[in-house]
C-alpha positions as CSV (number, residue, x, y, z in Angstrom):
1,M,0.0,0.0,0.0
2,E,1.5,3.3,-1.1
3,L,0.6,6.9,0.0
4,Q,1.9,10.0,-1.7
5,F,1.6,13.5,-0.4
6,L,3.3,17.0,-0.5
7,I,4.7,19.0,2.3
8,T,4.7,22.7,1.6
9,R,7.0,25.4,3.0
10,E,4.0,27.0,4.8
11,Q,3.4,23.7,6.6
12,L,7.0,23.5,7.6
13,I,6.8,27.0,9.0
14,T,3.9,26.0,11.1
15,I,5.7,22.9,12.4
16,A,8.8,24.9,13.2
17,E,6.7,27.4,15.2
18,R,5.2,24.6,17.2
19,I,8.6,23.1,17.9
20,N,10.0,26.4,18.9
21,S,7.1,27.3,21.2
22,A,7.4,23.9,23.0
23,R,11.1,24.2,23.3
24,I,11.0,27.8,24.7
25,A,8.3,26.9,27.2
26,N,10.3,23.8,28.4
27,N,13.6,25.7,28.6
28,A,11.9,28.6,30.5
29,R,10.4,26.2,33.1
30,F,13.7,24.3,33.5
31,A,15.7,27.6,33.8
32,K,13.4,28.9,36.6
33,R,13.6,25.6,38.5
34,M,17.4,25.4,38.3
35,H,18.0,29.0,39.0
36,A,15.7,28.9,42.1
37,F,17.4,25.7,43.3
38,I,20.9,27.2,43.0
39,V,20.0,30.5,44.6
40,R,18.1,28.8,47.4
41,A,21.1,26.7,48.1
42,L,23.4,29.7,48.2
43,L,21.2,32.1,50.1
44,L,19.2,29.7,52.3
45,W,20.8,26.3,53.0
46,V,24.5,27.3,53.0
47,P,24.1,30.2,55.5
48,L,21.9,28.0,57.7
49,L,24.0,24.9,57.7
50,S,27.5,26.4,57.7
51,P,27.6,27.7,61.3
52,L,26.3,24.3,62.5
53,I,28.9,22.4,60.6
54,L,31.7,24.7,61.7
55,F,30.5,24.5,65.3
56,Y,30.3,20.7,65.2
57,F,33.8,20.1,63.7
58,F,35.9,23.0,65.0
59,V,34.5,24.0,68.4
60,E,35.7,21.9,71.3
61,S,33.3,23.1,74.0
62,H,29.6,22.4,73.1
63,T,27.7,24.5,75.7
64,P,23.9,25.0,75.8
65,E,24.5,28.8,75.2
66,T,26.2,28.0,71.9
67,Y,23.4,25.9,70.7
68,I,20.9,28.6,71.7
69,A,22.9,31.3,69.9
70,I,22.9,29.2,66.7
71,A,19.2,28.5,67.0
72,I,18.5,32.2,67.4
73,C,20.6,33.1,64.4
74,A,18.9,30.4,62.3
75,I,15.4,31.6,63.3
76,A,16.4,35.2,62.5
77,Y,17.8,34.3,59.2
78,L,14.6,32.3,58.3
79,I,12.5,35.3,59.1
80,V,14.7,37.5,56.8
81,W,14.5,34.8,54.1
82,Q,10.7,34.6,54.3
83,L,10.1,38.4,54.4
84,V,12.9,39.6,52.0
85,L,15.2,37.1,50.3
86,K,12.5,34.7,49.1
87,S,10.8,37.3,46.8
88,I,14.2,38.4,45.5
89,V,15.0,34.8,44.5
90,G,11.7,34.5,42.7
91,N,12.2,37.7,40.8
92,Q,15.7,36.7,39.8
93,A,14.5,33.3,38.6
94,N,11.9,35.0,36.4
95,K,14.6,37.4,34.9
96,F,16.9,34.4,34.2
97,A,14.1,32.5,32.5
98,V,13.5,35.6,30.3
99,K,17.1,35.6,29.3
100,I,17.0,31.9,28.3
101,T,13.8,32.6,26.3
102,T,15.6,35.4,24.5
103,L,18.5,33.1,23.7
104,D,16.1,30.5,22.3
105,R,14.5,33.1,20.0
106,T,17.9,34.0,18.5
107,I,18.2,30.4,17.2
108,E,14.6,29.9,16.1
109,N,15.5,30.1,12.4
110,T,17.7,27.0,12.7
111,T,14.6,24.9,13.4
112,L,13.1,25.8,10.0
113,Q,16.5,25.3,8.3
114,S,16.6,21.8,9.7
115,L,13.2,21.0,8.2
116,V,13.8,22.5,4.7
117,S,14.8,19.1,3.3
118,L,11.2,17.8,4.0
119,E,9.7,20.2,1.5
120,G,8.3,18.4,-1.5
121,R,6.8,15.0,-2.4
122,H,6.9,12.1,0.0
123,T,5.9,8.5,-0.5
124,V,5.1,6.0,2.3
125,T,4.9,2.3,1.4
126,A,3.3,0.0,4.0
127,T,3.6,-3.7,3.9
128,T,2.7,-6.4,6.4
129,S,6.2,-6.3,7.9
130,T,7.7,-2.9,7.1
131,L,7.2,0.8,6.5
132,T,9.3,2.6,3.8
133,F,9.6,6.4,3.8
134,T,10.8,8.0,0.6
135,L,11.8,11.6,1.1
136,P,11.9,14.4,-1.5
137,S,15.6,13.8,-2.0
138,G,15.0,10.3,-3.1
139,T,16.4,8.7,0.1
140,S,14.4,5.7,1.3
141,I,14.3,4.5,4.9
142,T,12.7,1.1,5.6
143,T,11.9,0.1,9.1
144,P,10.0,-2.8,10.7
145,W,6.7,-2.0,12.4
146,K,8.1,-3.0,15.8
147,K,10.6,-0.1,15.5
148,V,7.9,2.5,15.6
149,C,8.1,3.6,19.2
150,A,5.8,6.7,19.3
151,F,2.9,8.0,17.2
152,K,1.4,11.4,17.5
153,Q,-0.8,13.7,15.4
154,D,-2.0,17.2,14.8
155,D,-4.5,18.7,12.4
156,D,-2.3,18.1,9.3
157,F,0.1,15.2,10.0
158,Y,0.8,12.0,11.8
159,Y,4.3,11.8,13.4
160,L,5.8,8.4,13.5
161,T,9.0,8.1,15.7
162,V,11.3,5.2,14.8
163,C,13.7,4.0,17.4
164,R,16.7,2.5,15.6
165,L,19.3,2.4,18.3
166,M,19.1,2.9,22.1
167,M,19.9,6.6,21.8
168,F,18.8,7.3,18.2
169,K,15.3,8.3,17.2
170,A,14.0,9.7,13.9
171,T,10.5,11.1,13.3
172,Y,8.8,10.9,10.0
173,L,5.7,12.7,8.8
174,V,2.6,11.3,7.1
175,A,0.1,13.9,5.8
176,K,-3.5,13.3,6.6
177,N,-4.4,14.4,3.1
178,G,-2.7,13.1,0.0
179,D,-2.0,14.9,-3.3
180,T,-4.1,12.5,-5.4
181,T,-7.8,12.4,-6.2
182,E,-8.3,9.0,-4.7
183,T,-9.2,10.3,-1.3
184,A,-10.9,7.0,-0.2
185,G,-7.8,5.0,-1.0
186,Y,-5.5,7.4,0.8
187,Q,-7.7,7.4,3.9
188,A,-7.8,3.6,3.8
189,G,-4.0,3.6,3.8
190,L,-3.9,5.9,6.8
191,E,-6.3,3.6,8.6
192,Y,-4.1,0.6,7.9
193,I,-1.0,2.4,9.2
194,T,-2.8,3.5,12.4
195,S,-4.3,0.0,12.9
196,R,-0.8,-1.6,12.9
197,L,0.3,0.5,15.9
198,P,-0.3,-0.6,19.5
199,P,-2.7,1.6,21.4
200,D,0.0,2.5,24.0
201,K,2.1,4.2,21.3
202,V,-0.6,6.4,20.0
203,G,-0.8,10.0,21.3
204,R,-2.3,13.4,20.5
C-alpha cells in the first residue's frame, strides 16, 4: 500500500513554530527551577548549615549557650528569608528565564532550516512487515513496524517516531491528506497504518 503527499513550506513553518514554542516553554520552566534551586542553596541552606557544621567540627566546647545562639541566628535568618530574600530569589529566577527565552528566539531560524529538506513530495509504502519512507531527496528508509516507538498527530500530520538504536530516534511525517484524487484509497492507507500501531504508542 502506497501513500503519496506533498509537504509545503507553509506547513514546515507551522511545524517549526510549534517546535520552537514547545522548546521555549520547556527551557523557561527548566531555567526557573534550576535558578531557584541554585540561589536557594546559596542564600538559604549554605548560610543556615555552615555555622552548625563549623561548630560541630571545629568548636571543642559544646555548651547550651552556643546551641541557643545558633538556633536564634537560624530563626532570625529564616525570618529574613521569608520576608525579603525569598521574593528576591523568585524575581531573579523570572529574569533568568526571560534571558533563556531570548536566547532561544535567537536560534529559532535554525529549526526551520533543519526542516527544509522535508519540503516536496513524500511516499510512504506500507507492507505487512515494514514501512518505507521515501523523502523528496529520493532517500528511502525502511523500518519494521516494531521499531515504531511513538505515534502522535496534529491537524495536518501523523508523526511516526522510529527507534533504531538505544539513543537514536527519527520522526517521519505522514500527511492526513494526499495529493491524489483517490481520497478514499488514501484514507484507507492511513487507517491501515494506524491500525498496525499498538494503542500505547498512539498519542495526541
